gemmi code that builds the backbone of each chain (N, CA, C; Angstrom):
import gemmi

chains = {
    "A": [
        ("MET", (0.624, -19.008, -3.277), (1.638, -19.751, -3.375), (2.785, -19.988, -2.558)),
        ("MET", (3.139, -18.795, -2.545), (4.117, -18.420, -1.441), (4.263, -19.057, -0.235)),
        ("THR", (3.197, -18.575, 0.198), (2.830, -19.075, 1.613), (2.756, -20.655, 1.795)),
        ("ALA", (2.287, -21.100, 0.420), (2.198, -22.934, 0.424), (3.811, -23.346, 0.803)),
        ("LEU", (4.599, -22.957, -0.223), (5.894, -22.891, -0.230), (6.156, -22.940, 1.150)),
        ("LEU", (6.214, -21.966, 1.714), (6.962, -21.800, 2.960), (6.740, -22.780, 3.900)),
        ("ILE", (5.141, -23.288, 3.964), (4.535, -24.246, 4.585), (5.685, -25.622, 4.480)),
        ("PHE", (5.675, -25.545, 2.688), (6.352, -26.779, 2.753), (8.015, -27.042, 3.310)),
        ("HIS", (8.183, -25.929, 2.966), (9.679, -25.294, 3.507), (10.014, -25.701, 4.848)),
        ("GLY", (9.037, -25.350, 5.421), (8.983, -25.474, 7.063), (8.598, -27.285, 7.525)),
        ("LEU", (7.900, -27.539, 7.053), (7.468, -29.001, 7.262), (8.824, -29.909, 6.704)),
        ("LEU", (9.626, -29.365, 5.982), (10.483, -30.601, 5.507), (11.800, -30.025, 6.543)),
        ("ALA", (11.792, -29.058, 6.921), (12.808, -28.772, 7.994), (12.519, -29.760, 8.953)),
        ("VAL", (11.016, -30.039, 9.370), (11.044, -30.425, 10.928), (11.550, -32.011, 10.629)),
        ("ALA", (11.331, -32.503, 9.485), (11.861, -34.163, 9.063), (13.334, -33.747, 9.195)),
        ("LEU", (13.712, -33.084, 8.725), (15.466, -33.089, 8.633), (15.724, -32.730, 10.200)),
        ("LEU", (15.367, -31.664, 10.873), (15.642, -31.381, 12.014), (15.557, -32.995, 13.049)),
        ("GLY", (14.713, -33.309, 12.575), (14.044, -34.718, 13.877), (15.510, -35.798, 13.288)),
        ("ALA", (15.586, -35.997, 11.830), (16.604, -36.800, 11.296), (17.847, -36.541, 11.673)),
        ("VAL", (18.300, -35.611, 11.809), (19.716, -35.388, 11.741), (19.863, -35.222, 13.406)),
        ("THR", (19.263, -34.842, 14.521), (19.149, -34.605, 15.508), (19.074, -36.159, 16.268)),
        ("HIS", (18.350, -36.965, 15.668), (18.370, -38.163, 15.972), (19.834, -38.941, 15.767)),
        ("GLN", (20.076, -38.506, 14.514), (21.208, -38.801, 13.985), (22.650, -38.532, 14.989)),
        ("ALA", (22.553, -37.448, 15.159), (24.044, -36.852, 15.859), (23.751, -37.131, 17.766)),
        ("LEU", (22.148, -37.388, 18.003), (22.916, -37.930, 19.462), (22.923, -39.618, 19.848)),
        ("ALA", (22.454, -40.375, 18.735), (22.938, -41.757, 18.864), (24.392, -41.794, 18.371)),
        ("ALA", (25.167, -40.876, 17.323), (26.565, -40.961, 17.252), (26.741, -41.106, 18.290)),
        ("SER", (26.827, -40.284, 19.294), (27.368, -39.678, 20.122), (27.191, -40.711, 21.288)),
        ("VAL", (26.330, -41.234, 21.737), (26.564, -42.065, 22.564), (26.799, -43.499, 22.242)),
        ("ARG", (27.092, -44.473, 23.261), (27.350, -45.698, 22.885), (26.284, -47.057, 23.140)),
        ("ARG", (26.355, -47.333, 21.609), (25.324, -48.001, 21.307), (24.889, -49.924, 22.562)),
        ("SER", (23.626, -49.205, 22.723), (23.547, -50.723, 23.731), (22.443, -51.685, 23.108)),
        ("GLU", (22.420, -52.829, 23.498), (21.109, -53.713, 22.906), (19.998, -52.978, 23.371)),
        ("PRO", (18.714, -53.428, 22.695), (17.465, -52.480, 22.743), (16.744, -53.520, 24.094)),
        ("ARG", (17.395, -54.730, 24.342), (16.440, -55.592, 25.436), (16.054, -54.801, 26.569)),
        ("THR", (16.171, -53.492, 27.175), (15.740, -52.694, 28.686), (14.372, -52.586, 27.725)),
        ("ARG", (13.991, -52.215, 26.532), (13.259, -51.962, 26.100), (12.688, -50.786, 26.328)),
        ("SER", (13.803, -49.814, 27.087), (13.169, -48.088, 27.477), (13.462, -47.125, 26.356)),
        ("PHE", (13.044, -46.178, 26.641), (12.839, -45.198, 25.072), (14.259, -44.780, 25.241)),
        ("PHE", (15.143, -44.459, 26.314), (16.909, -44.064, 25.782), (17.618, -45.211, 24.925)),
        ("ALA", (17.123, -46.807, 25.492), (17.903, -47.608, 25.538), (17.698, -47.942, 23.415)),
        ("ARG", (16.422, -48.113, 23.222), (16.403, -48.046, 22.130), (16.720, -46.229, 20.915)),
        ("PHE", (16.618, -45.575, 21.911), (17.414, -44.503, 20.962), (18.527, -44.925, 20.753)),
        ("ARG", (19.491, -45.290, 21.771), (21.018, -45.076, 21.560), (21.013, -46.558, 20.646)),
        ("ALA", (20.355, -47.369, 20.347), (20.215, -48.724, 19.376), (20.225, -48.139, 18.298)),
        ("THR", (19.923, -46.622, 17.746), (19.607, -46.813, 16.467), (20.458, -46.520, 15.684)),
        ("ASP", (20.980, -47.161, 14.875), (21.972, -47.203, 13.412), (21.975, -45.844, 12.502)),
        ("ALA", (22.892, -44.858, 13.118), (23.263, -43.716, 13.116), (23.552, -43.417, 11.280)),
        ("SER", (24.464, -44.328, 11.019), (24.918, -44.504, 9.536), (23.833, -44.298, 8.565)),
        ("ALA", (22.196, -44.996, 9.163), (21.063, -45.186, 8.166), (20.452, -43.516, 8.147)),
        ("TYR", (20.792, -42.794, 8.343), (20.379, -41.382, 8.510), (21.575, -40.445, 7.241)),
        ("GLY", (22.633, -41.089, 6.839), (23.135, -40.122, 6.263), (22.336, -39.830, 4.995)),
        ("THR", (22.226, -40.795, 4.174), (21.593, -40.152, 3.077), (20.449, -39.274, 3.034)),
        ("PRO", (19.426, -39.958, 3.575), (18.156, -38.972, 3.984), (18.766, -37.633, 4.485)),
        ("VAL", (19.549, -37.297, 5.194), (20.018, -36.148, 5.497), (20.249, -35.104, 4.828)),
        ("ALA", (21.424, -35.923, 3.710), (21.717, -34.811, 2.718), (21.070, -34.719, 2.136)),
        ("VAL", (19.801, -35.526, 1.409), (18.673, -35.471, 0.497), (17.784, -34.108, 0.805)),
        ("LEU", (17.396, -34.409, 2.222), (16.736, -33.500, 2.941), (16.925, -31.974, 2.846)),
        ("PHE", (18.441, -31.852, 3.529), (19.277, -30.766, 3.163), (18.874, -29.760, 2.120)),
        ("VAL", (19.538, -30.957, 1.363), (19.425, -30.114, -0.435), (17.873, -29.627, -1.097)),
        ("VAL", (17.140, -30.262, -0.598), (15.278, -30.260, -1.105), (15.248, -28.850, 0.061)),
        ("VAL", (16.060, -28.664, 1.033), (14.955, -27.465, 1.900), (15.769, -26.541, 1.040)),
        ("MET", (16.880, -26.736, 1.450), (18.178, -25.515, 0.858), (17.463, -25.251, -0.478)),
        ("ILE", (16.720, -25.587, -1.466), (16.317, -25.415, -2.535), (14.949, -24.413, -2.728)),
        ("VAL", (14.188, -25.058, -1.705), (12.852, -24.743, -1.899), (13.286, -23.204, -1.079)),
        ("GLY", (13.798, -22.910, 0.234), (14.531, -21.874, 0.949), (14.921, -20.851, -0.657)),
        ("ALA", (16.365, -21.207, -1.345), (16.480, -20.181, -2.322), (15.572, -19.763, -2.952)),
        ("ILE", (13.819, -20.561, -3.292), (13.142, -20.061, -4.155), (12.500, -18.904, -3.399)),
        ("LEU", (12.465, -19.009, -1.884), (11.598, -18.230, -1.438), (12.296, -17.022, -0.651)),
        ("TYR", (13.440, -17.148, -0.993), (14.388, -15.829, -0.573), (14.361, -14.495, -1.213)),
        ("PRO", (14.138, -14.354, -2.292), (13.891, -13.424, -3.026), (12.541, -12.674, -2.651)),
        ("ARG", (11.293, -13.158, -2.519), (9.992, -12.671, -1.841), (10.438, -12.471, -0.038)),
        ("TYR", (11.791, -12.898, 0.802), (12.255, -12.642, 1.833), (12.803, -11.316, 1.684)),
        ("ARG", (13.354, -10.854, 0.756), (14.513, -9.716, 0.581), (13.329, -8.816, 0.272)),
        ("LEU", (12.224, -8.877, -0.510), (11.269, -8.009, -0.949), (10.357, -7.471, 0.054)),
        ("VAL", (9.583, -8.626, 0.702), (8.593, -8.544, 1.686), (9.239, -8.203, 3.130)),
        ("VAL", (9.944, -9.076, 3.635), (10.256, -9.247, 5.167), (11.541, -8.024, 5.410)),
        ("ARG", (12.762, -8.254, 4.906), (13.771, -7.439, 5.297), (13.639, -6.048, 5.297)),
        ("PRO", (12.837, -5.572, 4.198), (12.548, -4.194, 3.840), (12.063, -3.785, 5.505)),
        ("LEU", (11.328, -4.167, 6.042), (10.060, -4.361, 7.354), (11.251, -4.392, 8.694)),
        ("LEU", (11.948, -5.354, 8.709), (12.977, -5.488, 9.202), (13.889, -4.101, 9.546)),
        ("GLN", (14.244, -3.588, 8.407), (15.096, -2.493, 8.624), (14.166, -1.233, 9.284)),
        ("THR", (12.936, -1.329, 8.290), (12.124, 0.153, 9.313), (12.134, -0.185, 10.036)),
        ("LEU", (12.024, -1.652, 11.093), (11.411, -1.305, 12.345), (12.802, -1.672, 13.101)),
        ("ASP", (13.989, -1.191, 12.424), (15.184, -1.141, 12.945), (15.629, -2.922, 13.801)),
        ("LEU", (14.723, -3.478, 13.090), (15.250, -4.759, 14.231), (16.392, -5.411, 13.982)),
        ("ARG", (17.657, -4.905, 14.309), (18.911, -5.631, 13.618), (19.389, -6.773, 14.041)),
        ("ALA", (18.623, -7.434, 15.132), (19.325, -8.688, 15.380), (18.512, -9.866, 14.634)),
        ("ALA", (17.298, -9.550, 14.504), (16.703, -10.538, 13.499), (17.081, -10.319, 12.262)),
        ("ASN", (18.153, -8.957, 11.725), (18.287, -9.435, 10.222), (19.529, -10.006, 10.116)),
        ("GLY", (20.535, -9.815, 11.556), (21.577, -10.495, 11.558), (21.556, -11.923, 11.662)),
        ("ALA", (20.549, -12.578, 12.395), (20.221, -13.810, 12.569), (19.836, -14.180, 11.203)),
        ("PHE", (19.279, -13.559, 10.513), (18.871, -14.392, 8.753), (20.190, -13.893, 8.093)),
        ("GLU", (20.508, -12.750, 8.130), (22.349, -13.122, 7.174), (23.406, -14.290, 8.111)),
        ("LEU", (23.013, -14.743, 9.388), (23.739, -16.179, 9.585), (23.215, -17.156, 9.149)),
        ("LYS", (21.730, -17.221, 8.917), (20.934, -18.534, 8.547), (21.252, -18.606, 6.916)),
        ("GLU", (21.858, -17.817, 6.022), (21.977, -17.624, 5.070), (23.443, -18.085, 4.935)),
        ("HIS", (24.534, -17.601, 5.748), (25.628, -17.980, 5.585), (25.978, -19.775, 6.309)),
        ("PHE", (25.134, -20.155, 7.219), (24.830, -21.232, 7.922), (24.511, -22.340, 6.754)),
        ("SER", (23.128, -22.045, 5.699), (22.944, -22.911, 4.899), (23.345, -23.038, 3.918)),
        ("ALA", (24.516, -22.041, 3.407), (25.598, -22.261, 2.093), (27.012, -23.045, 2.703)),
        ("LEU", (27.382, -22.977, 4.130), (28.369, -23.763, 4.470), (27.777, -25.270, 5.086)),
        ("GLY", (26.847, -25.423, 5.292), (25.834, -26.727, 5.419), (25.749, -27.513, 4.375)),
        ("LEU", (25.741, -26.270, 2.941), (25.755, -27.173, 1.772), (26.718, -27.641, 1.325)),
        ("MET", (27.753, -26.928, 1.417), (29.063, -26.913, 0.894), (29.664, -28.208, 1.637)),
        ("LEU", (29.582, -28.541, 2.957), (30.263, -29.679, 3.382), (29.387, -30.734, 3.686)),
        ("LEU", (28.307, -30.661, 3.031), (27.453, -31.722, 2.808), (28.288, -33.160, 2.015)),
        ("PRO", (29.063, -32.668, 1.299), (29.614, -33.923, 0.469), (30.621, -34.663, 1.336)),
        ("ALA", (31.294, -33.955, 2.247), (32.188, -34.556, 3.387), (31.297, -35.237, 4.446)),
        ("TYR", (30.084, -34.466, 4.436), (29.587, -35.283, 5.703), (28.748, -36.588, 5.275)),
        ("TRP", (28.287, -36.641, 3.711), (27.675, -37.872, 3.324), (28.878, -39.046, 3.191)),
        ("ALA", (30.096, -38.217, 2.466), (31.132, -39.526, 2.445), (31.585, -40.163, 3.623)),
        ("CYS", (31.594, -39.191, 5.175), (32.140, -40.251, 6.278), (31.250, -40.886, 6.887)),
        ("TRP", (29.894, -40.865, 6.364), (28.484, -42.147, 6.386), (28.521, -42.675, 5.483)),
        ("ARG", (29.562, -43.000, 4.593), (29.214, -43.955, 3.577), (29.938, -45.077, 3.881)),
        ("GLN", (28.836, -46.456, 3.858), (29.025, -47.788, 4.234), (30.413, -48.256, 3.485)),
        ("PRO", (31.307, -49.582, 3.590), (31.570, -49.449, 4.971), (32.279, -48.556, 5.854)),
        ("LEU", (31.786, -48.025, 7.070), (32.404, -46.620, 7.625), (33.841, -46.753, 7.858)),
        ("VAL", (34.654, -45.276, 7.742), (35.999, -45.851, 7.959), (36.824, -45.355, 9.556)),
        ("PRO", (37.240, -46.045, 9.892), (37.405, -45.697, 11.091), (38.541, -44.811, 11.339)),
        ("ALA", (39.096, -44.241, 10.329), (39.424, -42.948, 10.289), (39.415, -41.586, 10.492)),
        ("TYR", (37.750, -41.610, 10.019), (36.904, -40.491, 9.947), (35.958, -40.734, 10.891)),
        ("ALA", (36.143, -41.270, 11.548), (35.043, -41.329, 13.038), (34.749, -40.203, 14.060)),
        ("ALA", (36.135, -39.014, 14.116), (36.017, -37.845, 14.652), (35.183, -37.066, 13.459)),
        ("ALA", (35.841, -37.155, 12.184), (35.241, -36.283, 11.273), (33.235, -36.475, 11.308)),
        ("ARG", (33.255, -37.720, 11.232), (31.860, -37.921, 11.019), (30.489, -37.364, 12.420)),
        ("LEU", (31.554, -37.875, 13.645), (30.952, -36.864, 14.626), (30.806, -35.717, 14.736)),
        ("TRP", (31.898, -34.826, 14.486), (31.899, -32.970, 14.195), (31.217, -32.882, 12.981)),
        ("LEU", (31.290, -33.469, 11.953), (30.434, -32.939, 10.924), (29.179, -33.301, 11.035)),
        ("THR", (28.212, -34.147, 11.752), (26.896, -34.394, 12.099), (26.683, -33.805, 13.073)),
        ("TRP", (27.330, -33.025, 13.918), (26.978, -31.708, 14.662), (26.997, -30.674, 14.276)),
        ("ILE", (27.957, -30.540, 13.656), (28.112, -29.468, 12.615), (26.840, -28.623, 12.140)),
        ("VAL", (26.232, -30.001, 11.094), (25.089, -29.936, 10.130), (23.683, -29.822, 11.080)),
        ("ALA", (23.833, -30.425, 12.324), (23.070, -30.766, 13.211), (22.743, -28.985, 13.931)),
        ("LEU", (23.789, -28.084, 14.004), (23.474, -27.337, 14.961), (23.034, -26.284, 13.876)),
        ("THR", (23.478, -26.393, 12.223), (23.568, -25.587, 11.445), (21.910, -25.704, 11.310)),
        ("VAL", (21.215, -26.595, 10.998), (19.800, -26.857, 10.960), (18.906, -26.548, 11.979)),
        ("TRP", (19.278, -26.404, 13.306), (18.639, -25.908, 14.376), (18.627, -24.401, 14.196)),
        ("TRP", (20.326, -23.732, 14.080), (19.452, -22.271, 14.257), (18.874, -21.605, 13.090)),
        ("ASN", (19.009, -22.358, 12.092), (18.009, -22.372, 10.784), (16.726, -22.294, 11.033)),
        ("PHE", (16.204, -23.003, 11.601), (14.991, -23.757, 11.777), (14.322, -22.432, 13.071)),
        ("VAL", (15.353, -22.254, 13.725), (14.672, -21.479, 14.937), (14.586, -19.665, 14.178)),
        ("VAL", (15.686, -19.342, 14.129), (15.880, -18.422, 13.111), (14.257, -17.963, 11.843)),
        ("GLY", (14.527, -19.074, 11.250), (13.036, -19.230, 10.215), (11.848, -19.215, 11.096)),
        ("GLN", (11.641, -19.647, 11.741), (10.207, -19.341, 13.167), (10.204, -18.255, 13.414)),
        ("LEU", (11.580, -17.790, 13.638), (11.420, -16.128, 14.564), (10.660, -15.429, 13.461)),
        ("LEU", (11.484, -15.623, 12.335), (11.377, -14.058, 11.409), (9.604, -14.449, 10.656)),
        ("VAL", (9.208, -15.256, 10.718), (7.883, -15.812, 10.337), (6.942, -15.327, 11.248)),
        ("SER", (7.352, -15.260, 12.625), (6.381, -14.802, 13.579), (6.465, -13.061, 13.474)),
        ("ILE", (7.293, -12.404, 12.907), (7.584, -11.135, 12.879), (7.138, -10.696, 11.708)),
        ("LYS", (7.077, -11.446, 10.543), (6.221, -11.166, 9.128), (6.484, -12.466, 7.882)),
        ("GLY", (5.219, -12.562, 7.993), (5.218, -13.893, 6.954), (5.531, -13.455, 5.388)),
        ("LEU", (5.589, -14.494, 4.634), (6.219, -13.724, 2.966), (4.747, -13.330, 2.272)),
        ("ALA", (3.464, -13.251, 2.420), (2.171, -12.958, 1.870), (2.680, -11.420, 1.801)),
        ("LEU", (2.719, -10.814, 0.670), (2.483, -9.183, 0.372), (1.439, -8.515, 1.328)),
    ],
    "B": [
        ("MET", (37.568, -44.789, -1.367), (38.588, -44.002, -0.689), (38.584, -42.854, -1.455)),
        ("LYS", (39.358, -42.993, -2.837), (39.308, -42.203, -3.703), (38.245, -41.252, -3.866)),
        ("THR", (36.882, -41.780, -4.150), (35.767, -40.541, -3.991), (36.022, -40.025, -2.536)),
        ("GLN", (35.843, -40.907, -2.014), (35.652, -39.723, -0.461), (36.423, -38.922, -0.280)),
        ("ALA", (38.017, -38.942, -0.682), (38.927, -37.687, -0.652), (38.248, -36.828, -1.455)),
        ("ARG", (37.748, -37.010, -2.376), (37.467, -35.461, -3.665), (36.659, -34.813, -3.050)),
        ("LEU", (35.238, -35.940, -2.283), (34.176, -34.847, -1.788), (34.506, -34.708, -0.389)),
        ("MET", (35.475, -34.652, 0.211), (36.342, -33.510, 1.404), (36.991, -32.900, 0.851)),
        ("LEU", (37.502, -33.248, -0.160), (38.536, -31.971, -0.720), (37.641, -31.039, -1.043)),
        ("PHE", (36.548, -31.209, -1.828), (35.799, -30.181, -2.322), (35.057, -29.370, -0.975)),
        ("SER", (34.351, -30.255, 0.070), (33.708, -29.653, 1.301), (34.683, -28.511, 1.784)),
        ("MET", (36.398, -28.701, 1.876), (36.745, -27.935, 2.192), (36.966, -26.979, 1.818)),
        ("ILE", (37.716, -27.133, 0.757), (37.738, -25.609, -0.591), (36.151, -24.887, -0.851)),
        ("ALA", (35.321, -25.619, -0.799), (34.141, -24.807, -0.800), (33.755, -23.679, 0.051)),
        ("CYS", (34.082, -24.437, 1.401), (33.750, -23.783, 2.535), (34.361, -22.416, 2.557)),
        ("VAL", (35.845, -22.568, 2.567), (36.781, -21.290, 2.185), (36.098, -20.898, 1.508)),
        ("ALA", (35.814, -21.077, -0.343), (35.397, -20.214, -1.119), (34.500, -19.580, -0.447)),
        ("TYR", (33.446, -20.247, -0.189), (32.412, -19.280, -0.156), (32.422, -18.024, 1.237)),
        ("THR", (33.578, -18.418, 2.176), (33.966, -17.651, 3.229), (34.720, -16.158, 2.688)),
        ("LEU", (35.352, -16.358, 1.662), (36.005, -15.286, 0.994), (35.494, -14.740, -0.033)),
        ("ALA", (34.740, -15.767, -0.725), (33.225, -14.831, -1.638), (32.203, -13.967, -0.853)),
        ("TYR", (32.067, -14.161, 0.062), (30.907, -13.181, 0.903), (31.970, -12.229, 1.570)),
        ("TYR", (33.037, -12.582, 1.855), (33.726, -11.006, 2.263), (34.591, -10.044, 1.024)),
        ("PHE", (35.162, -10.805, 0.619), (35.608, -9.961, -0.608), (34.966, -9.924, -1.972)),
        ("ASP", (33.091, -10.177, -1.436), (32.149, -9.996, -2.731), (32.579, -10.294, -4.024)),
        ("TRP", (32.699, -11.772, -3.813), (33.427, -12.448, -5.234), (32.115, -13.043, -5.716)),
        ("SER", (30.966, -12.708, -6.582), (30.188, -13.310, -6.637), (30.154, -13.231, -7.640)),
        ("LEU", (29.954, -14.460, -8.379), (29.991, -15.297, -9.815), (28.859, -14.520, -10.932)),
        ("PHE", (27.425, -14.399, -10.250), (26.363, -13.410, -10.744), (25.654, -12.935, -9.820)),
        ("ARG", (24.817, -11.949, -10.481), (23.803, -11.220, -9.201), (22.551, -11.281, -9.849)),
        ("TYR", (21.527, -11.679, -8.850), (20.176, -11.541, -9.078), (19.466, -10.830, -8.793)),
        ("TYR", (18.761, -9.556, -9.823), (18.310, -8.048, -9.456), (17.006, -8.423, -9.502)),
        ("LEU", (16.505, -7.808, -8.416), (15.199, -8.262, -7.318), (14.194, -7.148, -8.699)),
        ("GLY", (14.119, -6.470, -8.919), (13.646, -5.259, -9.267), (12.879, -5.933, -11.033)),
        ("THR", (14.039, -6.186, -11.452), (13.679, -7.235, -12.909), (13.861, -8.553, -13.111)),
        ("GLY", (13.969, -8.874, -12.226), (14.012, -10.557, -11.962), (14.927, -10.956, -13.091)),
        ("THR", (16.229, -10.354, -13.407), (17.288, -10.797, -14.287), (18.444, -11.310, -13.606)),
        ("VAL", (19.464, -11.720, -14.125), (20.588, -12.408, -13.837), (21.844, -11.698, -14.313)),
        ("GLY", (22.871, -11.468, -13.874), (23.958, -10.563, -14.821), (25.113, -10.335, -13.534)),
        ("LEU", (25.939, -9.465, -14.319), (27.166, -9.109, -13.780), (26.719, -7.547, -12.960)),
        ("SER", (26.057, -6.681, -14.238), (25.871, -5.596, -13.449), (24.455, -5.226, -14.618)),
        ("ALA", (23.586, -4.361, -13.738), (22.561, -3.439, -14.716), (21.905, -2.351, -13.701)),
        ("PRO", (21.100, -1.717, -15.342), (20.766, -0.126, -14.887), (20.366, -0.114, -13.260)),
        ("SER", (20.279, 1.205, -12.978), (20.126, 0.958, -11.283), (18.294, 0.866, -11.214)),
        ("THR", (17.437, 0.951, -12.627), (16.322, 0.519, -12.293), (15.727, -0.661, -11.692)),
        ("ALA", (17.428, -1.843, -12.189), (16.987, -2.983, -11.762), (16.895, -3.365, -10.447)),
        ("GLY", (16.945, -2.628, -9.228), (16.730, -2.772, -8.304), (17.652, -3.358, -7.440)),
        ("ALA", (17.467, -3.740, -6.256), (18.930, -4.200, -4.994), (19.457, -5.408, -5.812)),
        ("PRO", (20.481, -5.697, -5.657), (21.172, -7.108, -6.166), (20.912, -8.179, -5.367)),
        ("ILE", (20.408, -9.664, -5.553), (21.109, -10.406, -4.474), (21.919, -11.040, -4.914)),
        ("LEU", (23.112, -11.276, -3.617), (24.493, -11.614, -4.433), (24.801, -13.269, -3.681)),
        ("TRP", (23.836, -13.248, -2.967), (24.272, -15.221, -2.090), (23.916, -15.958, -3.295)),
        ("TYR", (23.064, -16.186, -4.325), (23.196, -17.099, -4.888), (24.626, -16.571, -5.673)),
        ("GLY", (24.887, -15.785, -6.091), (26.222, -15.857, -6.828), (27.626, -16.343, -6.301)),
        ("TRP", (27.786, -16.005, -4.394), (28.454, -16.732, -3.496), (28.692, -18.408, -3.470)),
        ("LEU", (27.342, -18.973, -3.548), (26.998, -19.940, -4.054), (27.833, -20.723, -5.297)),
        ("ALA", (27.580, -20.150, -5.914), (28.273, -20.566, -7.704), (29.742, -20.783, -7.053)),
        ("THR", (30.328, -19.129, -6.525), (31.175, -19.337, -6.580), (32.154, -20.303, -5.866)),
        ("ALA", (31.508, -20.426, -4.753), (31.931, -21.756, -4.083), (32.238, -22.896, -4.309)),
        ("VAL", (30.768, -23.140, -5.414), (30.681, -24.828, -5.967), (31.841, -25.260, -6.875)),
        ("LEU", (31.963, -23.426, -7.796), (32.959, -24.095, -8.945), (34.529, -24.155, -8.187)),
        ("ALA", (34.705, -23.296, -7.070), (36.025, -23.306, -6.847), (35.984, -24.933, -6.180)),
        ("GLY", (35.226, -25.523, -5.473), (35.040, -27.159, -4.660), (34.842, -27.717, -5.961)),
        ("LEU", (34.395, -27.837, -7.209), (34.857, -28.632, -7.975), (35.981, -28.785, -8.694)),
        ("ALA", (36.316, -27.656, -8.819), (37.690, -27.139, -9.703), (38.842, -28.190, -8.557)),
        ("ALA", (38.785, -27.504, -7.319), (39.744, -28.224, -6.512), (39.858, -29.699, -6.904)),
        ("ALA", (38.573, -30.232, -6.314), (38.530, -31.512, -6.510), (38.499, -32.213, -7.848)),
        ("PHE", (38.956, -31.998, -8.844), (38.926, -32.424, -10.057), (40.602, -32.391, -10.723)),
        ("VAL", (41.064, -30.966, -10.120), (42.432, -30.549, -10.308), (43.537, -31.187, -9.274)),
        ("ILE", (43.440, -31.074, -8.291), (44.252, -32.004, -7.215), (44.299, -32.838, -7.280)),
        ("PRO", (45.694, -33.524, -7.588), (45.748, -34.719, -7.270), (45.491, -35.995, -6.550)),
        ("ARG", (44.764, -37.128, -7.280), (44.643, -37.735, -5.995), (45.316, -38.284, -4.806)),
        ("SER", (46.735, -38.164, -5.353), (47.840, -38.201, -4.224), (48.163, -37.459, -3.336)),
        ("LEU", (47.553, -36.504, -3.372), (48.057, -35.467, -2.904), (46.334, -34.899, -1.864)),
        ("SER", (45.117, -35.633, -2.416), (44.188, -35.350, -1.588), (43.773, -36.398, -0.739)),
        ("ALA", (44.280, -37.307, -0.827), (44.189, -38.575, -0.344), (44.906, -38.679, 0.984)),
        ("ARG", (46.365, -37.917, 0.835), (47.053, -37.427, 1.969), (46.140, -36.345, 3.257)),
        ("LEU", (45.390, -35.735, 2.420), (45.159, -34.583, 3.834), (44.527, -35.354, 4.862)),
        ("SER", (44.757, -34.842, 6.292), (44.758, -35.394, 7.469), (42.678, -35.514, 7.536)),
        ("PRO", (42.319, -36.505, 8.240), (41.007, -36.463, 8.296), (40.575, -35.301, 9.022)),
        ("GLU", (41.404, -34.973, 10.314), (41.455, -33.871, 11.375), (40.448, -32.273, 10.568)),
        ("LEU", (41.106, -32.227, 9.303), (40.816, -31.319, 8.232), (39.524, -31.166, 7.945)),
        ("VAL", (38.724, -32.165, 7.658), (37.335, -32.555, 6.991), (36.610, -31.380, 7.888)),
        ("TRP", (36.628, -32.020, 9.239), (35.687, -30.996, 10.025), (36.010, -29.665, 11.104)),
        ("LEU", (37.855, -29.747, 10.711), (38.318, -28.046, 11.408), (37.949, -27.068, 10.698)),
        ("VAL", (38.197, -26.978, 9.090), (38.316, -26.322, 8.213), (36.140, -25.837, 8.403)),
        ("PRO", (35.904, -26.921, 7.997), (33.996, -26.093, 8.100), (34.105, -25.239, 9.530)),
        ("SER", (34.428, -26.005, 10.241), (34.149, -25.373, 11.755), (34.649, -23.916, 12.103)),
        ("ILE", (35.557, -23.636, 11.437), (36.530, -22.572, 11.352), (35.894, -21.693, 10.242)),
        ("THR", (35.419, -21.907, 9.098), (34.670, -20.868, 8.590), (33.029, -20.727, 9.237)),
        ("LEU", (33.007, -21.725, 9.814), (31.370, -21.362, 10.718), (31.487, -20.405, 11.742)),
        ("LEU", (32.108, -20.362, 12.194), (32.837, -19.102, 13.358), (33.589, -17.751, 12.375)),
        ("ALA", (33.642, -18.138, 11.414), (34.217, -16.878, 10.922), (33.314, -16.138, 10.470)),
        ("ALA", (31.711, -16.990, 10.006), (30.448, -16.209, 9.859), (30.231, -15.491, 10.770)),
        ("LEU", (30.002, -16.316, 11.837), (29.840, -15.798, 13.064), (29.978, -14.233, 13.730)),
        ("MET", (31.838, -14.135, 13.408), (32.679, -12.690, 13.672), (32.084, -12.028, 12.833)),
        ("TYR", (31.831, -12.505, 11.689), (31.485, -11.393, 10.504), (30.256, -10.755, 10.902)),
        ("GLU", (29.102, -11.579, 11.151), (27.933, -11.024, 11.363), (27.565, -10.388, 12.621)),
        ("LEU", (28.651, -10.759, 13.597), (28.781, -10.288, 15.047), (28.101, -8.621, 15.437)),
        ("ARG", (28.598, -7.464, 14.034), (28.006, -6.258, 13.722), (26.686, -6.123, 14.034)),
        ("TRP", (26.035, -6.947, 13.727), (24.375, -7.078, 13.969), (24.076, -7.090, 15.286)),
        ("PHE", (24.812, -7.792, 16.111), (23.911, -8.001, 17.384), (24.250, -6.904, 18.487)),
        ("LEU", (25.649, -6.306, 18.198), (26.524, -5.066, 19.439), (25.537, -3.850, 18.978)),
    ],
}
model = gemmi.Model(1)
for chain_id, residues in chains.items():
    chain = gemmi.Chain(chain_id)
    for i, (resn, *xyz) in enumerate(residues, 1):
        res = gemmi.Residue()
        res.name, res.seqid = resn, gemmi.SeqId(i, " ")
        for name, pos in zip(("N", "CA", "C"), xyz):
            atom = gemmi.Atom()
            atom.name, atom.element = name, gemmi.Element(name[0])
            atom.pos, atom.b_iso = gemmi.Position(*pos), 0.0
            res.add_atom(atom)
        chain.add_residue(res)
    model.add_chain(chain)
structure = gemmi.Structure()
structure.add_model(model)
structure.setup_entities()
């Protein structure tokens, strides 16, 4: 059950990673007409505002599943990290905890910034908050994969 | 705009509250791994407590209180720059706090 939930958590995280990365990059470059039909022209033509709500919803769902898995991590993985004295891996997960929490807390502001009609006064906040969410999601994903490669959640 | 201002205020206060919560151990409640119970204290047989859920609850509560208690006139006057600056600083603070694991 826990392994299935962990795989579900990972799959949702992949979707979140793709969405927020696409949004962050699309929001950072000037939009152009997709007439050239090149991959990058189409990429830039993406409407970054369309990702606001899906990213927020995915973030919350990934976080809830992660919170359900967390006690198992504390019971199964963390003691092993301590026994093997893998301090960096332990610390990376501590940061994952904080980044997840802070990402969740800033989500209302992120979502408000992307609400239509887009308020010009929040242009900088929109860009920065999107990049902050993207960086936290990337960190959490990479650390999650690293820890699963050290020890899964199976007893 | 008014709802946006409240949401932004929630985020700023909740980020700061979370940072203070883990630094000063202001956990609203604890989850005990051994017994699977939630509470503020438990016998030693209850095993190690998980504080993270309690820190989250503390932050959400503080954010909600600020969003609803601080007058609209004041929250609407907050600089838009603070909306991304405050979370950035709290992320940096978390990074600094956990550096001890990597040294």
